[in-house]
Steps between C-alpha positions, in 0.01 A plus 500: 500500500610856431577663839309815593731763650439797730767768560511656849740791551445845649724666238345563158833481309572160655156371398549636148839330470360163608212536256746576219716202591195274504410617152857433384495138622143420389616277212738285703296507821125528421297672772216746557555826688167548678571818696716720719471626859680791663416439867416217735121511523474547124720193460277294729186607314663426164607155615144427615334620178758411234623169648855520361720192495816702567558828683816702430526656844730783603666435837546861607162675507375782728294390800556128449777295343423258222616224735228585751239526225599153381468371856146640524410330173633174636276532806186571295406132490434493125712384205696797383760611249865405489716796599813630330663763719651805331773619731817693556584292812851367552611144436430387858131582467480351154630167633212504749255522212668206324477281808121520474491419126392850406659706227616857488603763249784732591451858383573605230314201355636323191266353239664156502485482879132596496420225249687242709317606816158476337572153366632392839200601708216447252402177675546626855220602732483708813544209739875565496495613861541866412444590864827320576676733259379798701625333818836415341560859400385629840215706356235529776144554388382858498147407397230250588333327203121476523265310270188709432241460226736310274787745543822483699525827693811626679456673836814673635613362835553858618126573451379211719386589852424150624456134401225301671435126469139410428401144404736386221580854387692796635337843490747761382397852609625821346384853572249481215363144503536130577635219282490122544836328492566128490773376729605431855523780756798323655684495167424868447624579850829328427544668161409850616626497858677831449181678392227333709451401863259236626240647736274195522498140381297613197650842422821667385523881506740724310745643752489842334118504516476473881450837671394374843290264708181538700298298746217293361219294646538208739557208263600135511853469364526194273880509538471467877505135607295578812229638268395763754355841429757777532542866423576531129703747301460601138733638236429850363596540134581783264227605254225250596267448795550122519613374841679169530518317836838428653533158657663452836782306337584783259445792739865542607626526142232749396551712811876514436439611141259776605743630762 
């Protein structure tokens, strides 16, 4: 089958050069250029609507690296495109890509190298553990990926006020609205320990969002093995009126942060 290709690069000249190179190699390496994207959300929407087989993905993009974008695609839970990274990274980083059977193009891109890369990855799919690439290159996530109405949305970690476990989902709360996120609260706590603090067995709160605490009602603390009613405290947050209870077990850590 003729591979369908999407170009993702924030720089228009770079996209134009790749498009020209693709046209130059069309005879020896048949393909279909289905579109271009200049920023991350546009890329996600294009991938969802155009269903490319291959994405030529710039590594260095504003707001989110191509590596992190690839990791979010890998976590989407659906078959996705093979990824060819377009990068100016040094040889150490390039070897990390090769370990995971991915390909890369080193800028400035050569036509022959582009043709070889397309032939190499035409049969590959997204289950190449792209998230491991992000881990290998020590690129921590700056965004949460949220499935919503058939789209993969990116919510900046810096915009999240709290994460709350409810049934099999986690509610992700920003100043403007809520999102539903699949995953374990414990795993999120481990990944984002620097940004969030646990205030209760079912809630993580952004450290920067906490402006104080206040007394609440007399409640039964589910974290307390004696299961007795005790005076409760609640977290006060920037921008929203939501109050989250602080469990007895987490009280010392929250109090130290507030002080």
